[in-house]
VMD Tcl script that builds the backbone (N, CA, C; Angstrom):
set m [mol new atoms 465]
animate dup $m
set s [atomselect $m all]
$s set {name element resname resid chain x y z} {
  {N N MET 1 A 0.835 -1.276 -0.018}
  {CA C MET 1 A 0.264 0.075 0.405}
  {C C MET 1 A 1.128 1.338 -0.047}
  {N N LYS 2 A 0.362 2.189 -0.754}
  {CA C LYS 2 A 1.249 3.322 -0.475}
  {C C LYS 2 A 0.583 4.210 0.440}
  {N N ILE 3 A 1.662 4.894 1.323}
  {CA C ILE 3 A 0.830 5.522 2.395}
  {C C ILE 3 A 1.945 6.540 2.600}
  {N N ALA 4 A 1.240 8.011 2.436}
  {CA C ALA 4 A 1.858 9.379 2.850}
  {C C ALA 4 A 2.152 9.769 4.432}
  {N N ILE 5 A 2.490 10.002 4.517}
  {CA C ILE 5 A 3.048 10.562 6.340}
  {C C ILE 5 A 3.745 11.748 6.332}
  {N N GLY 6 A 3.090 12.699 7.309}
  {CA C GLY 6 A 3.550 13.606 7.575}
  {C C GLY 6 A 3.631 14.129 9.206}
  {N N ALA 7 A 4.479 14.738 10.025}
  {CA C ALA 7 A 4.293 15.331 11.325}
  {C C ALA 7 A 5.070 16.811 11.204}
  {N N ASP 8 A 4.580 17.410 12.152}
  {CA C ASP 8 A 5.522 18.152 12.838}
  {C C ASP 8 A 6.620 17.836 13.811}
  {N N HIS 9 A 7.184 19.220 14.325}
  {CA C HIS 9 A 8.115 18.792 15.508}
  {C C HIS 9 A 8.357 17.595 16.375}
  {N N ALA 10 A 6.755 18.238 17.083}
  {CA C ALA 10 A 7.089 17.122 18.482}
  {C C ALA 10 A 6.061 15.274 18.224}
  {N N GLY 11 A 5.832 15.672 16.930}
  {CA C GLY 11 A 5.523 14.185 15.698}
  {C C GLY 11 A 6.845 13.652 15.146}
  {N N PHE 12 A 7.830 14.339 14.676}
  {CA C PHE 12 A 8.797 13.995 13.836}
  {C C PHE 12 A 9.312 12.370 14.796}
  {N N GLN 13 A 9.758 12.114 15.399}
  {CA C GLN 13 A 10.076 10.904 16.029}
  {C C GLN 13 A 9.821 9.842 16.113}
  {N N LEU 14 A 8.327 10.340 16.251}
  {CA C LEU 14 A 7.201 8.966 15.954}
  {C C LEU 14 A 7.158 9.029 14.685}
  {N N LYS 15 A 7.388 9.917 14.182}
  {CA C LYS 15 A 7.179 9.301 12.368}
  {C C LYS 15 A 7.913 8.747 11.843}
  {N N GLU 16 A 9.408 9.172 12.298}
  {CA C GLU 16 A 10.490 8.431 11.639}
  {C C GLU 16 A 10.439 6.802 11.963}
  {N N SER 17 A 10.007 6.582 12.941}
  {CA C SER 17 A 9.528 5.097 14.240}
  {C C SER 17 A 8.686 4.307 13.047}
  {N N ILE 18 A 7.597 5.056 12.534}
  {CA C ILE 18 A 6.582 4.281 11.683}
  {C C ILE 18 A 6.954 4.226 10.127}
  {N N LYS 19 A 7.754 5.362 10.347}
  {CA C LYS 19 A 7.957 5.180 8.321}
  {C C LYS 19 A 8.941 3.876 8.225}
  {N N ALA 20 A 9.959 3.803 9.678}
  {CA C ALA 20 A 10.768 2.550 9.051}
  {C C ALA 20 A 9.891 0.932 9.021}
  {N N HIS 21 A 8.996 1.020 10.499}
  {CA C HIS 21 A 7.891 0.219 10.526}
  {C C HIS 21 A 7.047 -0.254 8.897}
  {N N LEU 22 A 6.789 0.637 8.448}
  {CA C LEU 22 A 6.074 0.254 6.911}
  {C C LEU 22 A 6.907 0.013 6.462}
  {N N LEU 23 A 8.189 1.239 5.706}
  {CA C LEU 23 A 9.250 0.078 4.961}
  {C C LEU 23 A 9.518 -1.328 5.051}
  {N N ALA 24 A 10.273 -1.359 6.423}
  {CA C ALA 24 A 10.169 -2.900 6.631}
  {C C ALA 24 A 8.412 -4.179 6.418}
  {N N MET 25 A 7.520 -3.758 6.136}
  {CA C MET 25 A 6.607 -4.312 6.232}
  {C C MET 25 A 6.680 -4.072 4.483}
  {N N GLN 26 A 7.133 -3.431 3.659}
  {CA C GLN 26 A 7.502 -3.216 2.207}
  {C C GLN 26 A 5.606 -2.434 1.769}
  {N N HIS 27 A 5.918 -1.101 2.583}
  {CA C HIS 27 A 4.728 -0.892 2.187}
  {C C HIS 27 A 5.135 0.417 1.157}
  {N N ALA 28 A 5.122 1.350 0.549}
  {CA C ALA 28 A 5.480 2.164 -0.395}
  {C C ALA 28 A 5.220 3.581 0.695}
  {N N VAL 29 A 6.318 4.001 0.829}
  {CA C VAL 29 A 5.877 5.468 1.890}
  {C C VAL 29 A 6.408 7.056 0.899}
  {N N ILE 30 A 5.295 7.804 1.281}
  {CA C ILE 30 A 5.311 9.308 0.911}
  {C C ILE 30 A 5.493 10.190 1.732}
  {N N ASP 31 A 7.056 10.440 2.840}
  {CA C ASP 31 A 7.586 11.075 3.885}
  {C C ASP 31 A 7.655 12.730 2.946}
  {N N LEU 32 A 6.181 13.484 3.507}
  {CA C LEU 32 A 5.927 15.129 3.285}
  {C C LEU 32 A 6.501 15.892 4.540}
  {N N GLY 33 A 7.473 15.258 5.354}
  {CA C GLY 33 A 7.958 16.040 6.618}
  {C C GLY 33 A 7.160 15.683 7.300}
  {N N THR 34 A 7.876 16.309 8.868}
  {CA C THR 34 A 9.040 17.405 8.617}
  {C C THR 34 A 10.325 16.687 9.397}
  {N N ASN 35 A 11.754 17.057 8.848}
  {CA C ASN 35 A 12.700 16.375 8.726}
  {C C ASN 35 A 13.792 16.666 9.469}
  {N N SER 36 A 13.053 17.127 10.800}
  {CA C SER 36 A 14.096 17.487 11.911}
  {C C SER 36 A 12.812 18.638 13.626}
  {N N ASN 37 A 12.988 18.174 14.218}
  {CA C ASN 37 A 12.785 18.591 15.669}
  {C C ASN 37 A 12.565 20.197 15.820}
  {N N LYS 38 A 12.874 20.641 14.562}
  {CA C LYS 38 A 12.860 22.704 14.578}
  {C C LYS 38 A 11.269 22.738 14.618}
  {N N PRO 39 A 11.007 23.313 15.424}
  {CA C PRO 39 A 9.517 24.164 15.553}
  {C C PRO 39 A 9.029 24.545 13.894}
  {N N VAL 40 A 7.556 23.375 13.390}
  {CA C VAL 40 A 7.267 23.973 12.223}
  {C C VAL 40 A 5.627 24.538 12.525}
  {N N ASP 41 A 5.181 24.414 11.847}
  {CA C ASP 41 A 3.272 24.648 11.589}
  {C C ASP 41 A 3.051 23.715 11.093}
  {N N TYR 42 A 2.516 22.832 12.209}
  {CA C TYR 42 A 1.031 20.982 11.971}
  {C C TYR 42 A 0.073 21.521 10.759}
  {N N PRO 43 A -0.210 22.327 10.539}
  {CA C PRO 43 A -1.406 22.718 9.422}
  {C C PRO 43 A -0.477 22.344 8.066}
  {N N ASP 44 A 0.647 22.815 7.705}
  {CA C ASP 44 A 1.367 22.681 6.511}
  {C C ASP 44 A 1.581 21.113 5.953}
  {N N TYR 45 A 1.693 20.302 7.479}
  {CA C TYR 45 A 1.884 18.859 6.812}
  {C C TYR 45 A 0.822 18.277 7.275}
  {N N ALA 46 A -0.490 18.915 7.878}
  {CA C ALA 46 A -1.642 17.741 7.590}
  {C C ALA 46 A -2.234 18.176 5.875}
  {N N GLU 47 A -1.522 19.560 5.886}
  {CA C GLU 47 A -2.697 19.642 4.626}
  {C C GLU 47 A -1.800 18.896 3.429}
  {N N ALA 48 A -0.624 18.843 3.823}
  {CA C ALA 48 A 0.421 18.081 2.279}
  {C C ALA 48 A -0.332 17.021 2.820}
  {N N VAL 49 A -0.168 15.897 3.972}
  {CA C VAL 49 A -0.867 14.095 3.472}
  {C C VAL 49 A -2.261 14.156 3.519}
  {N N ALA 50 A -2.755 15.175 3.677}
  {CA C ALA 50 A -4.365 15.067 3.547}
  {C C ALA 50 A -4.668 15.321 1.398}
  {N N LEU 51 A -4.391 16.011 1.302}
  {CA C LEU 51 A -3.716 16.439 -0.082}
  {C C LEU 51 A -3.510 15.216 -0.778}
  {N N ALA 52 A -2.025 14.757 -0.590}
  {CA C ALA 52 A -1.228 13.250 -0.870}
  {C C ALA 52 A -2.857 12.129 -1.108}
  {N N VAL 53 A -3.505 12.025 0.290}
  {CA C VAL 53 A -4.462 10.977 0.115}
  {C C VAL 53 A -6.133 11.374 -1.057}
  {N N ARG 54 A -6.389 12.939 -0.940}
  {CA C ARG 54 A -7.094 13.301 -1.772}
  {C C ARG 54 A -7.067 13.352 -3.273}
  {N N GLU 55 A -5.701 13.285 -3.708}
  {CA C GLU 55 A -5.548 13.530 -5.476}
  {C C GLU 55 A -4.734 12.191 -5.592}
  {N N GLY 56 A -5.133 10.954 -4.469}
  {CA C GLY 56 A -4.893 9.666 -5.306}
  {C C GLY 56 A -3.166 9.347 -4.768}
  {N N GLN 57 A -2.459 9.900 -4.688}
  {CA C GLN 57 A -1.003 9.737 -4.724}
  {C C GLN 57 A -0.915 8.720 -3.571}
  {N N ALA 58 A -1.447 8.783 -2.705}
  {CA C ALA 58 A -1.310 7.720 -1.678}
  {C C ALA 58 A -2.773 7.366 -1.011}
  {N N GLU 59 A -2.816 5.917 -0.998}
  {CA C GLU 59 A -4.317 5.387 -0.681}
  {C C GLU 59 A -4.284 5.700 0.675}
  {N N ARG 60 A -3.356 5.608 1.847}
  {CA C ARG 60 A -4.082 6.174 3.054}
  {C C ARG 60 A -3.238 7.469 3.124}
  {N N GLY 61 A -3.238 7.782 4.569}
  {CA C GLY 61 A -2.460 9.098 5.186}
  {C C GLY 61 A -1.943 8.874 6.571}
  {N N ILE 62 A -0.915 8.592 7.044}
  {CA C ILE 62 A -0.509 9.131 8.669}
  {C C ILE 62 A -0.060 10.318 9.325}
  {N N LEU 63 A -0.201 10.977 10.032}
  {CA C LEU 63 A -0.210 12.354 10.616}
  {C C LEU 63 A 0.268 12.359 12.042}
  {N N LEU 64 A 1.336 13.088 12.170}
  {CA C LEU 64 A 1.256 13.009 13.798}
  {C C LEU 64 A 1.886 15.155 14.068}
  {N N CYS 65 A 0.966 14.895 15.342}
  {CA C CYS 65 A 1.697 16.268 16.015}
  {C C CYS 65 A 1.634 16.034 17.474}
  {N N GLY 66 A 1.698 17.106 18.171}
  {CA C GLY 66 A 2.015 16.630 19.477}
  {C C GLY 66 A 1.090 15.820 20.503}
  {N N SER 67 A -0.403 16.324 20.493}
  {CA C SER 67 A -1.518 15.873 20.931}
  {C C SER 67 A -2.012 14.823 19.893}
  {N N GLY 68 A -2.191 15.597 18.596}
  {CA C GLY 68 A -3.000 14.590 17.128}
  {C C GLY 68 A -4.217 15.613 16.889}
  {N N VAL 69 A -4.399 16.526 17.980}
  {CA C VAL 69 A -5.795 17.324 17.540}
  {C C VAL 69 A -5.300 18.047 16.635}
  {N N GLY 70 A -4.198 18.788 16.559}
  {CA C GLY 70 A -4.276 20.199 15.866}
  {C C GLY 70 A -4.212 19.405 14.265}
  {N N ALA 71 A -3.197 18.515 14.356}
  {CA C ALA 71 A -3.298 17.852 12.887}
  {C C ALA 71 A -4.897 17.109 12.708}
  {N N SER 72 A -5.418 16.368 13.077}
  {CA C SER 72 A -6.616 15.995 12.775}
  {C C SER 72 A -7.426 17.307 12.194}
  {N N VAL 73 A -8.111 18.477 13.015}
  {CA C VAL 73 A -8.557 19.606 12.770}
  {C C VAL 73 A -8.080 19.866 11.579}
  {N N ALA 74 A -6.631 20.162 11.311}
  {CA C ALA 74 A -6.304 20.692 9.954}
  {C C ALA 74 A -7.102 19.286 8.400}
  {N N ALA 75 A -6.209 18.777 8.526}
  {CA C ALA 75 A -7.215 17.495 7.867}
  {C C ALA 75 A -8.493 17.395 7.285}
  {N N ASN 76 A -9.092 17.602 8.159}
  {CA C ASN 76 A -10.296 17.519 8.388}
  {C C ASN 76 A -10.772 18.531 7.580}
  {N N LYS 77 A -10.303 19.878 7.657}
  {CA C LYS 77 A -10.956 20.344 6.202}
  {C C LYS 77 A -10.679 20.380 4.593}
  {N N ILE 78 A -9.988 19.552 4.541}
  {CA C ILE 78 A -9.221 19.196 3.025}
  {C C ILE 78 A -11.119 18.396 2.865}
  {N N PRO 79 A -11.479 18.340 1.539}
  {CA C PRO 79 A -12.768 17.829 0.879}
  {C C PRO 79 A -12.547 16.631 0.345}
  {N N GLY 80 A -13.112 15.574 0.985}
  {CA C GLY 80 A -12.814 13.808 0.596}
  {C C GLY 80 A -12.340 13.211 1.777}
  {N N VAL 81 A -10.889 13.925 2.600}
  {CA C VAL 81 A -10.299 13.437 3.884}
  {C C VAL 81 A -11.242 13.292 5.456}
  {N N ARG 82 A -11.337 12.048 5.210}
  {CA C ARG 82 A -11.638 11.514 6.658}
  {C C ARG 82 A -10.797 11.365 7.896}
  {N N ALA 83 A -10.263 11.946 8.593}
  {CA C ALA 83 A -8.663 12.202 9.310}
  {C C ALA 83 A -9.096 11.292 10.939}
  {N N GLY 84 A -8.829 10.180 11.123}
  {CA C GLY 84 A -9.884 10.342 12.642}
  {C C GLY 84 A -8.449 10.201 13.664}
  {N N LEU 85 A -8.543 10.847 14.814}
  {CA C LEU 85 A -7.054 10.851 16.194}
  {C C LEU 85 A -7.930 9.324 16.501}
  {N N CYS 86 A -6.556 8.700 16.828}
  {CA C CYS 86 A -6.934 7.231 17.059}
  {C C CYS 86 A -5.395 7.417 17.865}
  {N N HIS 87 A -6.218 6.598 19.297}
  {CA C HIS 87 A -4.838 6.186 20.199}
  {C C HIS 87 A -5.063 4.742 21.143}
  {N N ASP 88 A -5.987 4.391 20.571}
  {CA C ASP 88 A -6.439 2.667 20.463}
  {C C ASP 88 A -6.416 1.990 19.353}
  {N N THR 89 A -6.656 0.517 19.631}
  {CA C THR 89 A -6.375 -0.088 18.585}
  {C C THR 89 A -7.514 0.009 17.745}
  {N N TYR 90 A -9.194 -0.251 18.596}
  {CA C TYR 90 A -10.348 -0.129 18.208}
  {C C TYR 90 A -10.753 0.979 17.303}
  {N N SER 91 A -10.591 2.200 17.667}
  {CA C SER 91 A -10.867 3.554 16.776}
  {C C SER 91 A -10.257 3.197 15.663}
  {N N ALA 92 A -9.077 2.519 15.642}
  {CA C ALA 92 A -7.621 2.397 14.369}
  {C C ALA 92 A -8.376 1.734 13.277}
  {N N HIS 93 A -9.332 0.505 13.563}
  {CA C HIS 93 A -9.818 0.061 12.859}
  {C C HIS 93 A -11.324 0.375 12.974}
  {N N GLN 94 A -11.623 0.728 13.759}
  {CA C GLN 94 A -13.346 0.640 13.966}
  {C C GLN 94 A -13.442 2.118 12.380}
  {N N GLY 95 A -12.583 2.869 12.912}
  {CA C GLY 95 A -12.737 4.350 11.598}
  {C C GLY 95 A -12.638 3.812 10.301}
  {N N VAL 96 A -12.266 2.799 10.009}
  {CA C VAL 96 A -12.261 3.122 8.553}
  {C C VAL 96 A -13.307 1.691 8.247}
  {N N GLU 97 A -13.443 0.434 9.362}
  {CA C GLU 97 A -14.773 -0.054 8.811}
  {C C GLU 97 A -16.273 0.558 8.742}
  {N N HIS 98 A -15.927 1.466 9.512}
  {CA C HIS 98 A -17.605 1.738 9.844}
  {C C HIS 98 A -17.635 3.141 9.080}
  {N N ASP 99 A -16.357 3.721 9.306}
  {CA C ASP 99 A -16.118 5.840 8.428}
  {C C ASP 99 A -15.727 5.940 7.347}
  {N N ASP 100 A -15.125 4.624 7.162}
  {CA C ASP 100 A -14.145 5.062 5.724}
  {C C ASP 100 A -13.153 6.337 5.721}
  {N N MET 101 A -12.364 6.169 6.750}
  {CA C MET 101 A -11.017 6.872 7.698}
  {C C MET 101 A -10.248 6.513 6.558}
  {N N ASN 102 A -9.782 7.754 5.982}
  {CA C ASN 102 A -8.345 7.486 5.053}
  {C C ASN 102 A -7.191 7.992 5.487}
  {N N VAL 103 A -7.438 8.458 6.738}
  {CA C VAL 103 A -6.241 9.559 7.288}
  {C C VAL 103 A -6.172 9.075 9.168}
  {N N LEU 104 A -4.902 8.166 8.979}
  {CA C LEU 104 A -5.009 7.888 10.749}
  {C C LEU 104 A -4.285 9.581 11.607}
  {N N VAL 105 A -4.584 9.743 12.716}
  {CA C VAL 105 A -3.504 10.576 13.290}
  {C C VAL 105 A -3.575 10.259 14.901}
  {N N MET 106 A -2.468 10.597 15.174}
  {CA C MET 106 A -1.278 10.067 16.170}
  {C C MET 106 A -0.984 11.110 17.173}
  {N N GLY 107 A -0.404 11.364 18.432}
  {CA C GLY 107 A -0.169 12.263 19.022}
  {C C GLY 107 A 1.304 11.366 19.852}
  {N N GLY 108 A 2.146 12.589 19.319}
  {CA C GLY 108 A 3.377 11.757 19.389}
  {C C GLY 108 A 4.070 12.154 20.523}
  {N N ARG 109 A 2.817 12.932 21.418}
  {CA C ARG 109 A 3.529 13.368 22.700}
  {C C ARG 109 A 2.458 12.540 23.843}
  {N N ILE 110 A 1.632 11.437 23.095}
  {CA C ILE 110 A 0.581 10.439 24.148}
  {C C ILE 110 A 0.877 9.542 23.840}
  {N N ILE 111 A 1.119 8.731 22.602}
  {CA C ILE 111 A 1.981 7.456 22.918}
  {C C ILE 111 A 3.221 7.175 22.089}
  {N N GLY 112 A 3.943 6.013 22.313}
  {CA C GLY 112 A 4.731 5.501 22.294}
  {C C GLY 112 A 5.125 4.732 20.618}
  {N N PRO 113 A 6.369 4.297 20.467}
  {CA C PRO 113 A 6.497 3.501 19.297}
  {C C PRO 113 A 5.476 2.036 18.854}
  {N N LEU 114 A 5.539 1.616 19.935}
  {CA C LEU 114 A 4.945 0.528 20.130}
  {C C LEU 114 A 3.586 0.177 19.762}
  {N N VAL 115 A 3.339 1.051 20.509}
  {CA C VAL 115 A 1.687 1.236 20.381}
  {C C VAL 115 A 1.102 2.350 19.332}
  {N N ALA 116 A 2.149 2.436 18.232}
  {CA C ALA 116 A 2.245 3.564 16.847}
  {C C ALA 116 A 1.747 2.369 16.379}
  {N N ARG 117 A 2.790 1.358 15.964}
  {CA C ARG 117 A 2.862 0.617 15.235}
  {C C ARG 117 A 1.509 -0.142 15.359}
  {N N GLU 118 A 1.126 -0.697 16.581}
  {CA C GLU 118 A -0.203 -1.439 16.509}
  {C C GLU 118 A -1.465 -0.527 15.950}
  {N N LEU 119 A -1.287 0.856 16.442}
  {CA C LEU 119 A -2.268 1.313 15.871}
  {C C LEU 119 A -2.540 1.173 14.206}
  {N N THR 120 A -0.977 1.542 13.726}
  {CA C THR 120 A -0.769 1.786 12.560}
  {C C THR 120 A -1.294 0.266 11.768}
  {N N GLN 121 A -1.117 -0.786 12.648}
  {CA C GLN 121 A -1.215 -1.620 11.753}
  {C C GLN 121 A -2.995 -2.057 11.528}
  {N N ALA 122 A -3.514 -1.967 12.796}
  {CA C ALA 122 A -4.564 -2.009 12.572}
  {C C ALA 122 A -5.355 -1.407 11.449}
  {N N PHE 123 A -5.127 0.430 11.695}
  {CA C PHE 123 A -5.456 0.829 10.300}
  {C C PHE 123 A -5.171 0.663 9.089}
  {N N LEU 124 A -4.155 -0.009 8.513}
  {CA C LEU 124 A -3.705 -0.259 7.289}
  {C C LEU 124 A -4.317 -1.842 7.145}
  {N N ASN 125 A -4.794 -2.484 7.864}
  {CA C ASN 125 A -5.248 -3.912 7.669}
  {C C ASN 125 A -7.075 -3.778 7.742}
  {N N ALA 126 A -7.325 -2.754 8.270}
  {CA C ALA 126 A -8.804 -2.548 8.038}
  {C C ALA 126 A -9.488 -2.313 6.495}
  {N N LYS 127 A -10.849 -2.405 6.179}
  {CA C LYS 127 A -10.829 -2.125 5.085}
  {C C LYS 127 A -13.003 -1.597 5.390}
  {N N TYR 128 A -13.438 -0.827 4.909}
  {CA C TYR 128 A -14.249 -0.035 5.025}
  {C C TYR 128 A -15.490 -1.539 4.544}
  {N N THR 129 A -16.430 -1.577 5.254}
  {CA C THR 129 A -16.872 -2.541 4.837}
  {C C THR 129 A -18.156 -2.514 4.091}
  {N N GLY 130 A -18.810 -0.965 3.732}
  {CA C GLY 130 A -19.668 -0.820 2.980}
  {C C GLY 130 A -20.908 -1.425 3.552}
  {N N GLU 131 A -21.232 -1.496 4.827}
  {CA C GLU 131 A -22.516 -2.021 4.991}
  {C C GLU 131 A -23.482 -0.993 4.482}
  {N N GLU 132 A -24.789 -1.551 4.439}
  {CA C GLU 132 A -25.983 -0.394 4.277}
  {C C GLU 132 A -25.840 0.822 5.275}
  {N N ARG 133 A -25.836 0.517 6.556}
  {CA C ARG 133 A -26.320 1.227 7.936}
  {C C ARG 133 A -24.845 2.274 7.593}
  {N N HIS 134 A -23.909 1.921 7.426}
  {CA C HIS 134 A -22.712 2.567 7.687}
  {C C HIS 134 A -22.340 3.246 5.837}
  {N N GLN 135 A -22.636 3.029 4.824}
  {CA C GLN 135 A -22.466 3.871 3.819}
  {C C GLN 135 A -23.872 5.088 3.948}
  {N N HIS 136 A -24.807 4.376 4.386}
  {CA C HIS 136 A -25.642 5.677 4.603}
  {C C HIS 136 A -25.449 7.018 5.375}
  {N N ARG 137 A -24.793 7.095 6.210}
  {CA C ARG 137 A -24.332 7.268 7.654}
  {C C ARG 137 A -23.277 8.056 6.572}
  {N N LEU 138 A -22.251 7.293 6.043}
  {CA C LEU 138 A -20.836 8.505 5.010}
  {C C LEU 138 A -21.620 9.528 4.095}
  {N N GLU 139 A -23.162 9.315 3.887}
  {CA C GLU 139 A -23.607 9.882 2.485}
  {C C GLU 139 A -23.472 11.101 3.082}
  {N N LYS 140 A -24.117 10.543 4.551}
  {CA C LYS 140 A -24.679 12.044 5.388}
  {C C LYS 140 A -23.455 13.186 5.435}
  {N N VAL 141 A -22.357 12.444 5.826}
  {CA C VAL 141 A -20.932 13.052 6.000}
  {C C VAL 141 A -20.507 14.079 4.993}
  {N N LYS 142 A -21.008 13.285 3.951}
  {CA C LYS 142 A -20.294 13.543 2.125}
  {C C LYS 142 A -21.313 14.759 1.564}
  {N N ALA 143 A -22.649 14.919 2.487}
  {CA C ALA 143 A -23.610 15.902 2.177}
  {C C ALA 143 A -23.334 17.035 2.804}
  {N N ILE 144 A -23.150 16.918 4.118}
  {CA C ILE 144 A -22.568 18.081 4.918}
  {C C ILE 144 A -21.196 18.807 4.116}
  {N N GLU 145 A -20.109 18.026 3.776}
  {CA C GLU 145 A -19.107 18.346 3.299}
  {C C GLU 145 A -19.938 19.548 1.832}
  {N N ARG 146 A -20.667 18.800 0.920}
  {CA C ARG 146 A -20.961 19.121 0.029}
  {C C ARG 146 A -21.751 20.966 -0.106}
  {N N ARG 147 A -22.475 20.405 1.409}
  {CA C ARG 147 A -23.309 21.633 1.307}
  {C C ARG 147 A -22.417 22.994 1.886}
  {N N PHE 148 A -20.861 22.747 2.780}
  {CA C PHE 148 A -20.223 23.723 3.087}
  {C C PHE 148 A -19.047 23.870 2.243}
  {N N ALA 149 A -18.627 23.303 0.913}
  {CA C ALA 149 A -17.952 23.697 0.495}
  {C C ALA 149 A -17.707 24.610 -0.512}
  {N N GLY 150 A -16.818 25.430 -0.382}
  {CA C GLY 150 A -16.759 27.007 -0.569}
  {C C GLY 150 A -17.042 27.775 0.870}
  {N N HIS 151 A -17.261 27.960 1.807}
  {CA C HIS 151 A -17.747 28.407 2.956}
  {C C HIS 151 A -16.352 28.779 3.476}
  {N N THR 152 A -16.653 30.399 4.281}
  {CA C THR 152 A -14.943 30.728 5.232}
  {C C THR 152 A -15.465 30.357 6.521}
  {N N SER 153 A -14.998 30.692 6.787}
  {CA C SER 153 A -15.397 31.005 8.988}
  {C C SER 153 A -14.003 31.157 9.267}
  {N N ASP 154 A -14.094 32.385 10.156}
  {CA C ASP 154 A -12.763 32.675 11.058}
  {C C ASP 154 A -13.386 32.063 12.509}
  {N N ALA 155 A -14.379 30.875 12.488}
  {CA C ALA 155 A -14.848 30.128 13.792}
  {C C ALA 155 A -13.858 29.095 13.777}
}
mol reanalyze $m
mol bondsrecalc $m
mol representation Tube
mol addrep $m
């Protein structure tokens, strides 16, 4: 699978660990930065990963920032991206199976490398079920996205 991965400075170390794990598992990895612990802005990396997924350059994305919250909020601004902040394996696979989550977000200051690898594995092994109840709900989410496409807000 081709995976886009990105992080801010607070997620850099964990990104490097996950990237090595992905490569060892024979996945193709698009590393969109950052490349050091030097302070940077998480929205830049969240947008890059989200766009790679939206535009089909990657099948799925993985994002990291300090808590995971900021990167999740930013990635979800990109239409077609369904980013989920997960710190447990149930959420990591259930988000894909029920909600067609395509970007996994984790907090680099919240979890360690072992848990991150477990979450990554759960996320990548999961498949969207397409069950009627889930598809119905996903269509409602997409309808919300369409209704607000092009609207801007300072909120």
